[in-house]
N, C-alpha and C positions, 0 to 999 in steps of 0.2 A: 504494500500500500504506500503510494507516494504521498508525502506530507510536506506541503509548503510551510515555511516558518510561521506564517500568520494563521495557518490552519491547525497548528499543533496544540495539544492540551496545555493549558496554562500551568497545571500542576497535577499530581496524581489524584488529589481530592476531586478534581473536576470530572474525570471519567468514572471514578468510583461512585460519586454521587449520581451520575447519569445512569450507571448500571443499576444502582439500588433503587432508582426511581421507576421501576417497572420494566426495565429493558432486560428481560430474562429469557429471550428466545433468540437463537442464533443458528449459525451454520458451522457444522463440524466438517473439516476437510482433512482427508487422510491420504497419504501417498499409496497408490495401488501397486501391485507387482509391476516389474519392469515391462514396458510396452502397453500398459493399461492406463486409462485416465484415472485421476484421483477419485476416491469415493467421497461423496458429499451428502451430508445428512442434516436436514433441518430438525431442530429439537429445542425444547425448554431445558434450562439448566438452573442449578442453585449454586450460590457461592459458599464455599467452606474455607474461610481464612484465605490461603493462597492457592486454592484449588477450585475447579468447577466440577460439579457433580451431575452426571447424566446417567440415564438408564435407557436401554433400547431392547427391542425384541431379539430373541436369540437367533432367528433366521436372518437378521440384517447382514448384508455383505460387508459391513464395515469391520467386523471382527477379524476376518482374514487379513484385511489390509493393515489393521493395527498390529496384529501378530507379526506381520512382515516388517513394519516400521512404526514404532510407537511415537515418533515425533509428529505432532499434529498441530493444526491451526484451528482456532475457534473464532469466528467473526460475528459481531453483533452490529447491526445498523439500525438507524431510526431517525425520526425527525427530519425527513427528507422531502424535498419539493423541487420541481423544475422551475427555473427562473428564466422568463422570456428575455430575449435580447434587449428590447426597448427599456426594460427596467434597469439595465446595467450600462446604458449609453453614457459616455462621458459628458459632463455639462458643456453645453454649447455645440454639441454635435447632433446629427440627425438620429432620432430614436432608432431607426432601422439599421444604424451602424453598430448598435450594441450587440455584444456576443452573449448568447445564452449560456447557462451553466446549471449545474445541479448543486443544491445545498444538502448536506447530510451530516450526521454524527456517526462515528464508527469507532469501535474498540476491537482490536485484533490481538488475540492471545496466542502466543506460542507456548505449547504445552508438551509435557511428557505424559503419555497415556498409560494407565494401569487398569487392566480388566479386573473386575470384582465378581467372583463366582461363588465364594463361600456364602451359604444361605444367611448366616447371622450378619455377615458384613453387608450383604445386599439389603437386608431388612433395615440395617442402620442407615445405609445410604438413602433408602426410600423415606425413612423417618425424617432425615435432614431436609430432603426435598419437600416433604409435606409440611414441615415446620415453616417453610418459606411460602408455599403455594396455598396451604390451608391452615393458617396459624391458629384458627379457632379450634382446631383439633376435632372437627366434625367428620371423623372417619373411624373405621374399625381399627383395632390394634394391628400394627404391622409386625407380625411375629411369624417366623418360619414354621411354627408348630400349631398355628391357629388359622381357621378360615376367616375371611376369604383370601387374604394375601398369601398364606402359607402354601396353598395349592397352586398359586399363580407364579410364585417366585422362580420355579424352574424354567418358565417361559421367557425370562428376561436375563440380561447380564448388566451389571453395573459398570460404570466407567468413571474413574477419577482422573481428572486432567490437572496435573500439577503445573502451575503457570511459571514459566521461566522468563518471559518477556511480555510486556504490554506496549502496544503502539496505538495511540488514540488520536483521532482526527475530528475536528469540528470546523467544517467547511462552510463558512457563512460570510465570505467577502470581507473579512476583518481588515484587509489592506485598502478597502475603498473608503471614500470620505464618510464621515459620520452622518451627514445629511442624506447621503444616498442610501446608506444602510437603514436609516430610520424610515425612509420612504419605502424601501423594499419591504420592510416588516409591515408597514401600513398596507401595502398592496396585497401581501400575503393574507393578512387578516380580512381584508375586504373580499378577496377571492374565495377564501373559506372552503376549499375543497380538500379532500383526503387529509394529509398531514400538514396543511398550510398553517394552522394555528400553532401547533407545537414547534414548527420550524421558525415561525415569527418569534415565538417566545425564546428559542435558543439564540436567535440573532440578537435580540434585544439584551439578553443576559450577557452575551459575549461583548456587546457594544458597551454595556455599563462597566465591564471589567477592563476592556482593552482601550476604549476611547479611540483616539487617533493612533493608528499603528505606527510604531517606531521600530525600525529594523535593529 
């Protein structure tokens, strides 16, 4: 993932807060055997200190790829929108001369994958995931010796992704003039389609922190 200086995370807390704010679905990418394309899996995840926790169906082809190469990438994207060219035209130029772009936030995790097959360890992994996704505890006990989860555990495998590097990107035109970024956020809010509103919120948040970009 290419990151311009003005698109980089301002600190670790920025991407950590973004992930914690409901961005818990991403893409797991694993190198396939030589001569094969990478295996790519969309999935929810939970954060456990410096690791990401995932579980997938046992028939998933990702397991063979991980056994071949446990070095994986997990990518989370969100708060994205297409920005039309006229919105980005330089002051004093024709609007049609503006060049369009995409706004988005992304966090890319380089990880070392460990497969979790022990029933008790899988149950603990699921409990940690459920603590994130269903914190009210409105589910049956997750125990390898009790229904309903006990009989279903053999059908899944757990995956612990120990994070070795994080690269985060917040692409919201921070190098453009303050007035132009403010106007783009206004236009996004007025357009109001898809993820326009959270994209505008991210742009305004970054604008408040960055102000006028200084290299």
